Backbone as JSON Lines, residues from 0, in Angstrom:
{"i":0,"aa":"M","n":[1.3,-0.82,-0.02],"ca":[-0.27,0.1,-0.13],"c":[1.08,1.22,-0.11]}
{"i":1,"aa":"V","n":[1.72,1.24,0.75],"ca":[2.62,2.87,1.23],"c":[4.17,2.34,1.14]}
{"i":2,"aa":"K","n":[4.95,2.14,0.65],"ca":[6.64,2.15,0.37],"c":[7.07,3.65,0.63]}
{"i":3,"aa":"V","n":[7.75,4.11,1.3],"ca":[8.95,5.3,1.55],"c":[10.01,5.05,1.24]}
{"i":4,"aa":"S","n":[10.53,5.82,0.53],"ca":[12.11,5.68,0.09],"c":[12.36,7.47,0.26]}
{"i":5,"aa":"T","n":[13.81,7.58,0.42],"ca":[14.45,8.48,0.46],"c":[15.61,9.46,-0.53]}
{"i":6,"aa":"V","n":[15.39,10.08,-1.34],"ca":[16.46,9.87,-2.21],"c":[16.55,11.63,-2.08]}
{"i":7,"aa":"G","n":[18.0,11.97,-1.74],"ca":[18.19,12.98,-0.95],"c":[17.34,13.56,-0.28]}
{"i":8,"aa":"Q","n":[17.26,15.0,-0.43],"ca":[15.66,15.23,0.54],"c":[14.64,15.11,0.7]}
{"i":9,"aa":"V","n":[14.98,14.57,-0.53],"ca":[13.17,13.9,-0.94],"c":[12.49,12.61,-0.64]}
{"i":10,"aa":"H","n":[11.16,12.58,0.46],"ca":[10.74,11.5,0.66],"c":[10.09,10.76,-0.57]}
{"i":11,"aa":"V","n":[10.58,10.02,-1.0],"ca":[8.87,9.65,-1.99],"c":[8.74,8.42,-1.35]}
{"i":12,"aa":"V","n":[6.88,8.91,-2.01],"ca":[6.13,7.8,-1.01],"c":[4.95,7.12,-2.34]}
{"i":13,"aa":"A","n":[5.46,5.76,-2.55],"ca":[5.0,5.13,-3.26],"c":[3.97,5.43,-2.92]}
{"i":14,"aa":"L","n":[2.22,4.71,-3.49],"ca":[1.41,4.1,-3.51],"c":[0.45,3.17,-4.06]}
{"i":15,"aa":"S","n":[-0.06,2.25,-3.27],"ca":[-0.47,1.68,-4.61],"c":[-1.7,0.9,-4.07]}
{"i":16,"aa":"G","n":[-2.79,0.43,-5.25],"ca":[-4.09,-0.44,-4.53],"c":[-5.37,0.98,-4.69]}
{"i":17,"aa":"E","n":[-6.03,0.92,-3.98],"ca":[-7.04,1.49,-4.1],"c":[-6.69,2.84,-2.66]}
{"i":18,"aa":"L","n":[-7.23,3.66,-2.76],"ca":[-7.41,4.46,-1.86],"c":[-8.72,5.02,-1.79]}
{"i":19,"aa":"D","n":[-9.49,4.21,-0.41],"ca":[-11.0,4.34,-0.18],"c":[-10.43,4.94,1.62]}
{"i":20,"aa":"A","n":[-11.61,4.56,2.53],"ca":[-11.9,4.43,3.43],"c":[-11.3,3.75,4.09]}
{"i":21,"aa":"N","n":[-11.07,2.5,3.75],"ca":[-10.79,1.23,4.53],"c":[-8.75,1.92,4.36]}
{"i":22,"aa":"T","n":[-8.52,2.34,3.22],"ca":[-7.15,1.93,3.34],"c":[-6.13,3.31,3.31]}
{"i":23,"aa":"S","n":[-7.16,4.71,3.63],"ca":[-6.88,6.24,3.76],"c":[-6.08,6.46,4.82]}
{"i":24,"aa":"P","n":[-6.8,5.62,5.54],"ca":[-6.02,6.45,7.47],"c":[-4.84,5.57,7.46]}
{"i":25,"aa":"V","n":[-4.46,4.11,7.16],"ca":[-3.15,3.32,7.41],"c":[-2.58,4.38,5.96]}
{"i":26,"aa":"A","n":[-2.74,4.43,5.49],"ca":[-1.79,4.93,4.35],"c":[-0.9,6.76,5.41]}
{"i":27,"aa":"Q","n":[-2.34,7.06,5.65],"ca":[-1.85,8.63,6.58],"c":[-0.9,8.18,7.6]}
{"i":28,"aa":"Q","n":[-0.87,7.43,8.71],"ca":[-0.49,7.14,9.55],"c":[1.07,7.13,9.26]}
{"i":29,"aa":"Q","n":[1.04,5.99,8.09],"ca":[2.64,6.03,7.72],"c":[3.35,7.34,6.97]}
{"i":30,"aa":"I","n":[2.03,8.44,6.16],"ca":[2.78,9.45,5.31],"c":[3.44,10.38,6.37]}
{"i":31,"aa":"L","n":[1.59,11.14,7.29],"ca":[2.33,11.87,8.13],"c":[3.44,11.95,9.04]}
{"i":32,"aa":"P","n":[4.05,10.98,9.98],"ca":[4.96,11.84,10.64],"c":[6.35,11.74,9.47]}
{"i":33,"aa":"L","n":[6.18,11.94,8.16],"ca":[6.95,12.7,7.06],"c":[6.88,14.04,7.61]}
{"i":34,"aa":"A","n":[6.32,14.63,7.53],"ca":[5.82,16.3,7.49],"c":[6.45,16.85,8.8]}
{"i":35,"aa":"T","n":[7.96,16.94,8.24],"ca":[8.38,17.9,9.48],"c":[8.74,19.02,8.79]}
{"i":36,"aa":"S","n":[9.48,20.07,9.27],"ca":[10.36,21.21,9.37],"c":[10.75,21.13,7.86]}
{"i":37,"aa":"G","n":[9.47,21.51,6.68],"ca":[10.66,21.89,5.61],"c":[10.62,20.59,4.8]}
{"i":38,"aa":"A","n":[9.79,19.82,5.07],"ca":[9.93,18.18,4.5],"c":[9.3,18.52,2.66]}
{"i":39,"aa":"R","n":[10.24,17.73,1.66],"ca":[9.6,17.59,1.02],"c":[9.22,16.5,0.61]}
{"i":40,"aa":"I","n":[7.92,15.89,-0.12],"ca":[7.4,15.06,-0.08],"c":[6.78,14.36,-1.78]}
{"i":41,"aa":"L","n":[7.28,13.53,-1.62],"ca":[6.66,13.5,-3.48],"c":[5.25,11.97,-3.29]}
{"i":42,"aa":"L","n":[4.45,12.63,-3.54],"ca":[3.2,10.93,-3.43],"c":[3.95,10.08,-5.29]}
{"i":43,"aa":"D","n":[4.34,9.25,-4.89],"ca":[3.78,8.15,-6.55],"c":[2.95,7.72,-6.58]}
{"i":44,"aa":"M","n":[2.08,7.88,-7.62],"ca":[0.74,7.66,-7.67],"c":[0.2,6.19,-8.44]}
{"i":45,"aa":"T","n":[1.62,6.31,-9.49],"ca":[1.83,5.01,-10.37],"c":[1.36,3.4,-9.94]}
{"i":46,"aa":"G","n":[0.81,3.18,-8.93],"ca":[0.48,1.92,-8.47],"c":[-1.14,2.02,-8.11]}
{"i":47,"aa":"V","n":[-1.73,3.49,-7.88],"ca":[-2.99,3.91,-7.59],"c":[-4.14,3.82,-8.19]}
{"i":48,"aa":"T","n":[-5.0,2.75,-8.21],"ca":[-5.89,1.62,-9.15],"c":[-7.28,2.74,-9.06]}
{"i":49,"aa":"F","n":[-7.73,3.05,-7.72],"ca":[-8.98,3.72,-7.7],"c":[-8.68,4.75,-6.45]}
{"i":50,"aa":"M","n":[-9.32,6.11,-6.17],"ca":[-9.1,6.45,-4.97],"c":[-10.92,7.18,-4.97]}
{"i":51,"aa":"S","n":[-10.65,7.44,-3.43],"ca":[-12.54,7.84,-3.0],"c":[-11.98,9.21,-2.56]}
{"i":52,"aa":"S","n":[-13.61,9.65,-2.09],"ca":[-13.34,10.85,-1.48],"c":[-12.4,10.65,-0.16]}
{"i":53,"aa":"A","n":[-12.38,9.97,0.3],"ca":[-10.98,9.29,1.54],"c":[-9.84,9.35,1.42]}
{"i":54,"aa":"G","n":[-9.55,9.05,-0.49],"ca":[-8.09,9.12,-0.74],"c":[-7.85,11.1,-1.29]}
{"i":55,"aa":"L","n":[-9.12,11.59,-1.5],"ca":[-8.45,13.08,-2.13],"c":[-8.26,13.35,-0.48]}
{"i":56,"aa":"R","n":[-9.21,12.95,0.65],"ca":[-8.91,13.72,1.98],"c":[-7.6,13.6,2.41]}
{"i":57,"aa":"L","n":[-7.21,11.68,2.01],"ca":[-6.1,12.13,2.25],"c":[-4.36,13.17,1.89]}
{"i":58,"aa":"L","n":[-4.74,12.91,0.52],"ca":[-4.2,14.31,0.03],"c":[-4.09,15.5,0.17]}
{"i":59,"aa":"L","n":[-4.99,16.06,0.79],"ca":[-6.09,17.65,1.73],"c":[-4.65,17.03,2.44]}
{"i":60,"aa":"T","n":[-5.01,16.47,3.65],"ca":[-4.5,16.37,4.69],"c":[-2.9,16.25,4.86]}
{"i":61,"aa":"T","n":[-2.0,16.07,3.98],"ca":[-0.98,15.93,3.54],"c":[-0.4,16.97,3.25]}
{"i":62,"aa":"Y","n":[-0.8,17.3,2.25],"ca":[-0.64,18.96,1.79],"c":[-0.83,19.65,3.48]}
{"i":63,"aa":"R","n":[-2.07,19.86,3.7],"ca":[-1.82,20.86,4.77],"c":[-1.35,20.57,5.73]}
{"i":64,"aa":"E","n":[-0.25,19.01,5.88],"ca":[0.36,18.9,6.93],"c":[1.2,19.85,7.08]}
{"i":65,"aa":"V","n":[1.96,19.45,5.59],"ca":[3.37,19.96,5.24],"c":[3.43,20.85,4.61]}
{"i":66,"aa":"A","n":[2.92,22.14,4.71],"ca":[2.67,23.63,3.61],"c":[2.54,24.19,5.17]}
{"i":67,"aa":"A","n":[2.16,23.63,6.2],"ca":[1.79,23.92,7.54],"c":[3.39,24.27,8.12]}
{"i":68,"aa":"R","n":[4.55,23.43,8.05],"ca":[5.73,23.36,8.86],"c":[6.58,23.31,7.68]}
{"i":69,"aa":"N","n":[6.06,24.25,6.66],"ca":[6.9,25.05,5.43],"c":[7.68,24.38,3.82]}
{"i":70,"aa":"G","n":[6.74,22.68,4.2],"ca":[7.39,21.67,3.34],"c":[6.55,22.4,1.69]}
{"i":71,"aa":"K","n":[7.43,20.99,0.96],"ca":[6.37,20.93,-0.25],"c":[5.75,19.72,-0.56]}
{"i":72,"aa":"V","n":[5.14,19.48,-1.22],"ca":[4.2,18.64,-1.78],"c":[3.72,18.14,-3.16]}
{"i":73,"aa":"A","n":[4.68,17.38,-3.68],"ca":[4.23,17.08,-5.34],"c":[4.06,15.86,-5.87]}
{"i":74,"aa":"I","n":[3.11,15.72,-6.49],"ca":[1.92,14.09,-6.88],"c":[2.84,13.59,-8.37]}
{"i":75,"aa":"A","n":[3.59,12.67,-8.44],"ca":[4.19,12.05,-9.68],"c":[3.33,10.77,-10.14]}
{"i":76,"aa":"N","n":[3.26,10.66,-11.11],"ca":[2.53,9.25,-12.17],"c":[0.87,9.59,-11.89]}
{"i":77,"aa":"L","n":[0.48,10.69,-12.24],"ca":[-1.44,10.35,-11.9],"c":[-1.82,10.07,-13.26]}
{"i":78,"aa":"T","n":[-3.23,9.71,-13.38],"ca":[-3.45,9.08,-14.35],"c":[-3.91,9.4,-14.71]}
{"i":79,"aa":"D","n":[-4.61,9.61,-16.15],"ca":[-5.64,10.41,-16.04],"c":[-7.02,10.62,-15.8]}
{"i":80,"aa":"E","n":[-7.0,9.5,-15.06],"ca":[-8.62,9.5,-14.46],"c":[-8.27,9.97,-13.0]}
{"i":81,"aa":"L","n":[-7.54,9.93,-12.6],"ca":[-6.84,11.01,-11.48],"c":[-7.06,12.18,-11.52]}
{"i":82,"aa":"K","n":[-6.15,13.09,-12.2],"ca":[-5.73,13.64,-12.97],"c":[-7.28,14.56,-13.27]}
{"i":83,"aa":"D","n":[-8.53,14.11,-13.24],"ca":[-9.64,14.19,-14.17],"c":[-10.46,14.49,-12.83]}
{"i":84,"aa":"T","n":[-10.43,13.68,-11.75],"ca":[-11.35,13.6,-10.28],"c":[-10.27,15.11,-9.88]}
{"i":85,"aa":"M","n":[-9.16,14.87,-9.73],"ca":[-8.6,15.87,-8.76],"c":[-8.9,17.46,-9.22]}
{"i":86,"aa":"S","n":[-8.5,17.42,-10.89],"ca":[-9.26,18.4,-11.19],"c":[-10.59,18.95,-11.18]}
{"i":87,"aa":"A","n":[-11.57,18.15,-11.24],"ca":[-13.11,18.15,-11.17],"c":[-13.43,18.82,-9.43]}
{"i":88,"aa":"T","n":[-12.9,18.58,-8.46],"ca":[-12.55,19.21,-7.12],"c":[-11.86,19.78,-7.11]}
{"i":89,"aa":"G","n":[-11.03,20.38,-7.6],"ca":[-10.02,21.41,-7.67],"c":[-8.84,21.64,-6.65]}
{"i":90,"aa":"F","n":[-8.89,19.26,-6.76],"ca":[-7.24,19.59,-5.99],"c":[-5.84,19.85,-6.81]}
{"i":91,"aa":"L","n":[-5.93,19.94,-8.18],"ca":[-4.7,19.73,-8.82],"c":[-4.17,21.16,-7.97]}
{"i":92,"aa":"S","n":[-5.17,22.17,-8.14],"ca":[-4.74,23.42,-7.84],"c":[-3.14,23.26,-6.62]}
{"i":93,"aa":"F","n":[-3.42,22.43,-6.0],"ca":[-2.96,22.46,-4.68],"c":[-1.16,21.78,-4.63]}
{"i":94,"aa":"F","n":[-1.05,20.94,-5.96],"ca":[0.1,20.17,-5.84],"c":[0.85,20.36,-7.4]}
{"i":95,"aa":"T","n":[1.69,20.62,-7.0],"ca":[2.54,20.57,-8.65],"c":[2.37,18.97,-8.94]}
{"i":96,"aa":"I","n":[2.23,18.58,-9.97],"ca":[2.14,17.4,-11.52],"c":[3.48,17.17,-11.9]}
{"i":97,"aa":"H","n":[3.82,15.87,-12.14],"ca":[5.3,15.61,-12.49],"c":[4.55,14.06,-13.19]}
{"i":98,"aa":"D","n":[5.43,13.76,-14.77],"ca":[4.61,13.07,-15.24],"c":[6.04,12.14,-14.47]}
{"i":99,"aa":"D","n":[6.94,11.84,-13.94],"ca":[7.34,10.77,-13.2],"c":[8.48,10.86,-12.39]}
{"i":100,"aa":"V","n":[9.24,10.06,-11.09],"ca":[9.14,10.37,-9.47],"c":[10.75,11.29,-10.02]}
{"i":101,"aa":"D","n":[11.61,10.54,-11.08],"ca":[12.66,11.05,-11.02],"c":[12.19,13.34,-11.56]}
{"i":102,"aa":"S","n":[11.68,13.53,-12.55],"ca":[11.51,15.02,-12.48],"c":[10.81,15.43,-10.76]}
{"i":103,"aa":"G","n":[10.15,14.83,-11.31],"ca":[9.13,15.38,-9.16],"c":[10.38,15.7,-7.95]}
{"i":104,"aa":"V","n":[11.72,14.33,-8.1],"ca":[12.73,14.62,-6.73],"c":[13.14,15.67,-7.39]}
{"i":105,"aa":"Q","n":[13.56,16.04,-8.8],"ca":[14.67,17.66,-9.84],"c":[13.68,18.33,-8.25]}
{"i":106,"aa":"A","n":[12.98,18.44,-9.06],"ca":[11.74,20.01,-8.47],"c":[12.05,19.94,-7.17]}
{"i":107,"aa":"L","n":[11.49,19.82,-6.79],"ca":[11.44,19.53,-5.11],"c":[12.59,19.84,-4.39]}
{"i":108,"aa":"Q","n":[13.9,18.93,-4.59],"ca":[15.14,19.38,-4.27],"c":[15.41,20.47,-4.89]}
{"i":109,"aa":"A","n":[15.1,21.42,-5.82],"ca":[14.91,22.24,-6.46],"c":[14.83,23.57,-5.91]}
{"i":110,"aa":"E","n":[13.61,23.14,-5.35],"ca":[12.64,24.35,-4.22],"c":[13.42,24.23,-2.97]}
{"i":111,"aa":"G","n":[14.29,23.18,-2.64],"ca":[15.27,23.03,-0.97],"c":[16.0,24.22,-1.2]}
């Protein structure tokens, strides 16, 4: 479900499966401790097959926690379907979106 690795100063969080009411709280417990002062977090959505409103809430909560600590959150590998959902709900405006993990990591490191 959640695999965390670190590349330089960036935490890369690879999410997989469905982000729904059952899985999002578990993912949140693993992601929020990364929201330290000035954190740089890249959410890799490659393996996400479905995202409910609970998944959107997870993304928003992550954004708010990291932003409150002067950090940055970006998203990589968003499928067209998830991008459409996030666009329709206004969530895309909170994140920078990258085509792949490498470009997301480079962008976050450059902002540091």
